[in-house]
MIBA-799610 format. One line per 3 residues: number of its first residue (from 1); for each residue y, x, z of C-alpha. Coordinates in steps of 0.5 Angstrom, whole numbers, plus 500, padded with zeros to 3 digits. Each point is the difference from the previous one (the first is absolute). Example, Ala and Ser with C-alpha at 12.3 -4.5 7.8 and 13.67 -1.06 7.14 Angstrom:
<recs>
1	491/525/516  507/502/498
</recs>
This chain:
<recs>
1	500/500/500  507/502/499  504/503/506
4	504/495/504  507/504/498  498/500/493
7	498/492/500  507/498/504  504/504/495
10	497/497/494  500/493/503  508/501/502
13	501/502/492  497/494/498  504/496/504
16	506/503/498  498/499/493  498/493/501
19	507/498/503  504/503/495  496/497/494
22	500/493/504  508/501/500  500/502/493
25	496/493/498  505/496/504  506/502/496
28	497/497/494  496/494/499  498/501/493
31	497/507/498  502/503/494  494/503/498
34	493/498/504  495/506/502  494/497/498
37	496/504/506  505/498/505  498/493/498
40	493/501/501  501/503/506  504/494/503
43	494/496/497  495/504/504  504/500/506
46	501/492/500  492/500/500  499/504/506
49	506/498/504  502/504/506  499/498/507
52	506/495/503  505/505/503  500/496/506
55	493/502/502  501/505/506  492/502/499
58	500/508/499  498/502/493  495/506/498
61	501/499/492  502/505/496  502/496/494
64	507/501/497  505/494/501  503/497/494
67	505/505/500  495/505/499  498/497/493
70	507/498/498  501/508/501  495/501/495
73	503/496/495  507/502/501  499/507/502
76	499/506/494  496/504/505  495/499/506
79	497/506/504  493/501/502  500/496/507
82	503/494/497  495/500/494  494/501/505
85	503/494/504  501/496/494  492/501/498
88	498/498/506  503/493/499  498/500/493
91	493/500/502  500/493/502  502/497/494
94	496/498/494  498/505/495  506/498/494
97	505/500/505  498/506/504  500/504/493
100	507/498/498  502/502/507  497/507/499
103	502/501/493  507/499/502  499/504/507
106	497/507/496  506/500/495  505/500/506
109	497/505/505  503/507/501  496/504/505
112	498/508/501  493/502/500  501/502/507
115	502/493/502  492/499/500  498/505/505
118	502/495/506  496/495/497  493/498/503
121	494/497/497  502/493/502  506/500/496
124	497/504/494  494/495/500  504/494/500
127	505/503/495  495/502/495  496/494/501
130	505/496/498  502/504/494  493/500/497
133	499/493/501  506/499/495  498/505/495
136	505/505/502  495/505/502  498/501/492
139	507/501/498  501/507/503  507/498/504
142	503/506/504  500/496/506  492/498/499
145	498/507/499  504/503/506  497/495/504
148	493/501/497  501/508/501  502/499/507
151	494/496/502  495/505/496  503/505/505
154	499/496/506  493/498/499  498/507/498
157	502/503/507  494/502/504  501/495/506
160	502/494/496  497/494/502  502/494/496
163	500/493/503  495/496/496  505/495/499
166	504/505/496  494/501/496  498/493/499
169	507/498/498  501/506/494  493/499/498
172	501/493/499  506/500/497  497/505/495
175	494/496/498  505/494/499  505/504/495
178	494/504/497  504/506/502  496/507/501
181	503/505/505  499/507/498  493/503/501
184	502/504/506  503/494/503  495/495/498
187	494/504/502  503/501/507  502/493/501
190	493/498/498  497/505/505  504/498/506
193	499/492/498  492/502/500  501/503/507
196	503/494/503  494/495/498  496/502/505
199	505/500/506  504/494/498  500/495/506
202	504/494/496  497/495/495  507/500/497
205	500/508/499  492/500/497  502/494/495
208	506/504/498  496/506/498  495/495/496
211	506/498/496  503/507/499  498/504/494
214	495/504/504  495/503/495  494/495/500
217	494/505/501  494/499/504  502/504/506
220	506/496/501  497/494/499  495/502/505
223	505/502/505  504/493/499  493/496/501
226	499/504/506  507/499/503  500/493/498
229	494/498/504  503/503/506  506/496/499
232	497/493/498  500/497/508  507/501/500
235	502/497/493  502/493/499  498/495/495
238	506/502/495  498/508/501  493/498/499
241	501/497/493  505/505/498  495/506/502
244	494/496/495  506/499/495  501/508/500
247	493/502/500  499/495/494  506/504/497
250	497/507/501  493/498/498  497/501/507
253	494/496/501  498/503/507  496/494/502
256	500/501/508  507/500/500  501/494/495
259	495/496/504  503/501/507  507/498/497
262	497/494/497  496/498/506  507/501/504
265	504/495/495  494/495/500  500/500/508
268	507/499/501  503/494/501  506/501/496
271	500/496/494  501/504/493  506/499/496
274	500/498/493  502/507/498  495/504/505
277	495/495/496  502/503/494  500/507/502
280	493/500/503  497/496/494  503/505/495
283	498/506/504  493/497/501  500/500/492
286	502/507/499  495/503/505  494/495/497
289	499/498/507  497/493/501  501/498/508
292	498/493/501  504/500/507  506/502/498
295	500/496/494  498/494/504  506/501/504
298	505/501/495  498/493/496  500/496/507
301	507/503/502  503/499/493  497/493/500
304	503/498/507  507/502/497  500/496/494
307	505/500/495  506/502/504  499/507/500
310	499/501/493  506/503/497  499/502/493
313	496/502/494  498/507/502  497/497/506
316	496/495/497  498/504/494  498/506/505
319	496/495/504  496/497/494  499/507/497
322	497/502/506  496/494/502  497/500/493
325	498/507/500  497/499/507  496/494/497
328	503/495/506  500/493/498  502/497/506
331	502/493/497  506/498/506  503/507/498
334	500/499/493  502/493/500  506/502/504
337	502/506/495  499/495/494  505/495/503
340	505/505/501  499/502/493  500/493/497
343	507/499/504  503/506/497  497/499/493
346	505/503/495  499/502/492  503/506/502
349	494/502/505  495/498/494  496/507/501
352	500/500/508  497/493/499  495/502/495
355	498/505/505  500/496/506  496/494/496
358	495/506/497  499/502/507  498/493/503
361	495/499/494  497/507/501  498/498/507
364	498/493/498  505/497/504  500/492/499
367	506/498/502  505/494/498  506/505/499
370	496/505/496  498/494/495  508/498/500
373	502/507/499  495/501/494  502/494/497
376	508/502/500  498/507/498  497/498/494
379	506/496/498  504/507/500  496/505/498
382	501/504/494  495/505/497  506/505/497
385	503/501/507  493/502/503  499/507/503
388	494/501/496  493/497/498  497/501/506
391	506/496/504  500/494/495  492/500/500
394	501/499/508  505/495/499  496/496/495
397	493/500/505  504/498/506  503/494/496
400	492/498/498  498/501/507  505/495/502
403	498/495/494  507/500/497  499/505/494
406	503/497/494  497/501/493  506/504/497
409	500/505/505  492/500/500  501/502/492
412	504/506/502  494/503/503  494/497/496
415	502/504/494  497/507/497  506/504/500
418	502/499/507  492/501/502  500/507/496
421	507/502/502  498/499/508  493/503/498
424	504/506/497  504/501/506  494/500/505
427	495/504/496  500/506/505  497/495/505
430	494/496/498  499/496/506  508/498/500
433	499/498/493  494/496/502  504/496/505
436	506/498/496  495/498/494  496/496/505
439	507/496/502  501/499/493  493/497/499
442	501/495/506  507/498/497  496/499/493
445	495/496/505  506/496/503  503/498/493
448	493/497/498  499/496/506  507/498/503
451	505/500/494  497/494/495  506/500/495
454	500/508/499  500/502/493  502/507/501
457	495/506/499  494/502/504  497/507/501
460	492/499/502  499/507/503  493/499/502
463	498/500/492  504/507/500  496/502/506
466	493/499/497  501/505/496  502/505/505
469	494/500/506  504/505/504  505/495/501
472	495/496/505  499/507/503  508/501/501
475	500/493/503  495/501/505  503/507/502
478	507/496/501  497/495/505  495/505/504
481	504/507/499  496/506/499  494/496/505
484	496/496/496  494/500/505  503/494/503
487	499/496/494  493/503/500  499/498/507
490	502/493/499  496/499/494  493/503/503
493	501/494/505  502/495/495  494/502/496
496	495/499/506  503/493/500  500/499/492
499	496/505/496  504/504/495  496/497/494
502	504/493/503  507/504/500  505/502/495
505	502/507/501  507/501/502  505/499/495
508	508/499/498  501/492/500  504/497/494
511	505/498/506  501/507/502  496/500/506
514	495/505/501  493/497/502  495/503/504
517	494/495/497  499/493/497  494/496/502
520	498/493/497  497/495/506  495/496/498
523	503/494/503  506/499/505  498/502/507
526	495/504/498  499/508/501  495/500/494
529	503/503/494  498/500/492  498/506/497
532	506/503/496  496/501/493  499/492/501
535	507/498/501  501/499/492  494/495/501
538	503/496/506  502/493/497  504/498/506
541	506/505/497  502/501/507  505/506/502
544	497/506/503  502/502/507  505/506/500
547	499/504/507  506/504/502  499/505/506
550	506/503/503  498/507/504  505/502/506
553	503/506/497  507/497/502  503/499/493
556	497/492/499  502/497/507  507/498/503
559	501/499/508  503/494/503  502/503/507
562	501/494/504  500/499/507  494/496/500
565	493/503/503  497/499/493  498/507/497
568	503/501/493  493/501/498  497/493/502
571	499/495/494  498/493/501  500/497/492
574	502/502/493  507/499/502  500/504/506
577	496/505/496  504/501/494  507/499/503
580	498/507/503  500/503/493  506/503/496
583	503/495/496  497/504/494  493/498/502
586	502/493/502  503/499/493  494/502/497
589	495/496/504  505/494/498  499/501/493
592	493/500/500  500/493/503  505/498/495
595	495/502/495  494/496/503  497/505/504
598	498/500/508  501/507/502  496/503/506
601	505/504/504  497/505/505  504/504/505
604	497/507/503  503/498/506  495/494/500
607	494/504/499  502/505/505  499/494/505
610	492/501/499  497/505/503  493/500/497
613	499/499/492  496/494/501  506/497/503
616	504/502/495  495/497/495  500/493/503
619	507/500/500  500/501/493  495/495/498
622	504/495/504  507/502/496  496/499/494
625	497/494/501  507/497/502
</recs>
């Protein structure tokens, strides 16, 4: 800090200049030429009024009065002490106002390099941080260079013990402004900050270190995790949320530390705000962590708050994106978000609304708001304004899911040019290409079964695929990933119920659904089936029964996460069973029904409830006979 004599001298000078300036202004009510910076300073001060002159309480503030700012606007030059005082007050303003003030300041300051000898690390760090944040650090101003040189000399001293708050302030400012200190200073700052990680005893300081530009190497990540574990017991909910956010930002997936932080948030009686919920969900996505405890708390807390705390599209979009990525299909929460979007519906937000509706359809959220939004969206969508074929196809699929895809929009998908362009853009990823082609097949099936007056083009991809056997293999890999053993295990059990000779081999159905098997029961309610080689002679001309199996590899299911005691894996009937699947699969099953089939849907979670193979076989026989 400055010595009291210097400080008193500076303030007396500022006071005299202030009285002179006010007197000059009172002589004329109209200025002949208004100083732009003076006007800005007056505006700044009006936003940050000084305390009432009648207030007798003592002040410890070092902020200059209005006279100090007026002096800067009207005096041709200021000295170093005055400049530092103004830099201290500048840090309280937003970045635009701060930048304007600092740029004016560095043009008017006059100083001798020897003036910096009396400055301590507090003065230096504050001044440097403010100048770095306003990009002055990159302009190589004489004042900045002199202060930086003095700071370099200070930190290179043997007995230098830099305050951790000073380090955090400088490193955070540099990170925010993308400023890089000279290598010698940078290395010293990193070294000093690393030393403070294990010794800090305050959550605020640890979080400051995490937010700084400290290198993200394995050693620092381990030190941070170790220090965080010690401080977890004294962290409040807001600090715990910030800790998880910073771990996600740095890619620090220390499971023990994150689990403990999550547990403390879950056990807290404090309700999470919308912003905290958004931060946590986004962080979980970045960390690729699914923790039902914290997600359930977020969902319940947000449901309790209702629409009142939802303020803007950024919140809603972040929530929707995170819920979609985590496959959380809680109907109450999505209903609340859907209501907000309905109320804020505007043509200018068509892209955001489209992504929101696509998220609902992807999760299979059957909601009145989803259908209403899809209906209104269909009227304003314009293919020419779509970001890409992929985005456009997602929008069309979501409209088809909610049953509101009009024929003129379906035509934009069901033509060879669109399909060829899409496939060409995705040709490096066969599974990704297949996923998009399956969506086109479903739109083709939707048009055939749901739009009676459709006269546009159709594109029978199934016929195209028959000449390419690899397509079935790609569709299988898309569903099972690299582990097709799960399909083999299921078919082994199925063939004990119905022999292989009586089951059609896995194939890609015309409606765009991968089918594990198809059978043809002799009669309804019977487990006896007709042999495949006899199907052509079946005079009843009844449809085959597709069997669809969904393994538990966490890419097919959604989570409700309600407060009920019923487990998410529990299913009672076809509706409960299918509502657990993603909208992509729900749509495929519904299209099979529209084409006259009676698909049999088997979830891996159902089979896991039976310990013995004999019990599993009995269960499958029961399901086939229904």
